N, C-alpha and C positions, 0 to 999 in steps of 0.2 A: 859617699862621694856622689855628687850630682852629675848628670849627663845632659848633653845638648847637641843638637844637630840642625843644620839649615837645610831646607828642602823646598820643593815646588809642589803646590797643590794640583794634583792631576784630575781630581773630580771625585764624585761619590758613586758607590755601588753597594751591593749587598752580598753577604756570604752566609752560608748555612753552618750552624754549629753542629756538634755531634748528636745533640738531642733533637735536631731538626728545626730549631728556632732560627728565624731570619735575623741577621745582625746588620744594621745599616753602618757602613764604614766609609771613611774618607781615605783615599789613596794619596800618599805623600811620597814623591820622589826624593828620598832623603840622601843627601851626599852624592859622591864622596866629598868631604870637606877637608882640604889641607890646612894644617896648622901653619899660619904665616908668622905668628909672633907669640912668645910666651912671656907674659908680664908677671913680675914678682913684686913682693912687698919691699924688697931691698932697693930695687931700681925704679919702680913705678908707684910704690905706695899701696898697691893692691895686687892680688893675684887674679889673673884672667888669661884666657886664650883668645887669640884673634883668628877666627876661622874664615876661610873663603868658600865660595860656592859658585859653580857654573864656569867651567874652564872656557877661556876664549881662544879660538884658533887664530893664529897670526895671519894677517893679510898677505904676508910674503913680499911686501914692497921693500925696495932698498932704501933704507933710511940712515941718516947720520946716527951714530951711537947715542947721542944725547936726545934724539927724537924717535928712538925705537918704540916708545910708548904709543906712538900714533898708529902702529900696526895692530894695536889691541883695543883702541877706542876708549882708553881709560886715562885718567889724569897722570901727570908725571910723578907726583908724590906716591900715588898708589902703586904705580909700576916700580918705583924704587923699593917699596916694601917687599913686593914679590921677588924682585931681583936679589935683594939682600938675603931673603930666606931661601933662595934657590927653588922657588915654587913657580909653576906655570901660572900666568895671570888669570884671575877670576873676575867675574862681573860683580860679585857681591862680597862684602866684608862685614863681619859682625863679631863683637866681643861677647864671650860667655864666661861666667864665673863659676867657680866650684869644681871645675874639671882638673884632675891631676893625672900624672903619669904619661903625659904627652910631650913630645919634643918637636922642635921646628922641622917641618917636612913630613911629619906623620899625617895620616889620613884618618878622619873620623867617618866611619861607614855606618850603614843601617844596622849592622850586627851589634852596635853599641847598646841597642835596646832589645828587649825580648818580650814575648807575649806575656801579658799580665801586668806589665809596668804601668804605673800611673804617670801621666805627662800633662803638662800645660802647653796649649797651642797658642802661639802669638802670631798675629797677622794684622793686615790692614783690611778693614771691612769694605764691602762693596760700596761704590759711589752711586747715589741716586739723584745727583744734581740738585737744583733748586726745587723744593717741594713745599706743598701747603701744610697747614696745621693738621689736617685729617690724616694724611699719610705719615707725616713726621712725628706727631705727638699723639696719634690715635684719638683725636677729639671727635665728638659727635657732630653730625650735620643737623641743620634745622629742617622743619617740615617744608614740603614743596607745594603746600596748598594754603588756602585762606589768606592770601596776600602777604606771605612771609618774604618772598623773594624781593630783589635778587641777591640775597645774602646767605644762600644755603650753605656755603663752604667758607664763610668768613671766620676770622679768629675770635670774634666777639668784642666786648667792650675793652677799650684801651685805658679805662679809669675815669675818675671824675675830672671835670673841666677846670674848675677854679683852684682846687687844692687836691693834690700837689702840682697840678698842671704839667704832668709828665707821665711817661709810661714807666712803670716799675721795672727794675732790672730782673732778668731771668724769666720774664713773661714768655710763655710758649707762643712763638710766632713762626711764620714761614721762613725758610732759609735753606742753606746747604745742608745736606744730610749724607752721612757716610764718610768714607775715607778717613777713618780714625783707627788708632792702634787699639786692638781688642785682644784680651787674653781670656781664653776659656780654660778653666781649671779642672783637674781631676778627670781627664779622659783616659780611657783604657786602650792600651795597645793590644789589638786582637791577633795580628799576625805580622811577621817580619819576613820579607822575601829578599834574602841576601843577594841572590843571583841578579835580580832586577833593581836592587837598591831601593826597595819600596817598603814603606811602613803603613800598615792598615790600622787606622785609629777609629774606635767606635764613636759614632755620632758625627756631628758637623763641626767644622773649624772655620775661623773667620777668613774672608776673602773670596774673590772669584776664582775660577779655574785659571791656572797658570801663574797665580800670585805666589810670592815668596812667604814662607812661614817658618817659624822656629819651634821645634819641639824640645822641651827641657823636662827634667825630672820635676814632678809636682812639688811645689813648695808648701802646700797645705795637704794634710792627710784627710781624705774623705771620711765622713762618719759612716 
């Protein structure tokens, strides 16, 4: 059975192993994630759990019953899902497959994983804005001497003029870089702090500090 949990990337640090080796780790504030919906093959065509993360405190304003969702800053359909499940509204919702043995209202916590587990980290990579070909595609620059300029950081030739008279698709040019869904596979769980709802994963995971990440059981076994 696979396991998964939603968390927030707190940052990176390092810990010492028993043999004195330094292990770089990423700290993930994992869960608690309430189960908002249990999907089955009979009713939905596939089996999955819908997990929430990040409880939202109510603003406490007096609202009409139909507008109670305004106190939580979420959409009315999302609020209806939480209300139907009897779960406090959360900021994030995500479906995960392969998890069994959970019912609506249960919470998935950091203790779902243990030290030594292999996991895949899924997140959104850092955004770098509009960047040139050197930073985005790791291209070389030209010399700065002997009359080469001013094209030291240019992308290079766009192709022949007469035929085909266009730039080929997929040519490495300047553009937006980052903010993409990235999955890093076969990372190792080094330590689980149940009291603080933290999971320490060896190595780096996608995204900046404070971003939302998903940890799941690795789908590929490392060699």
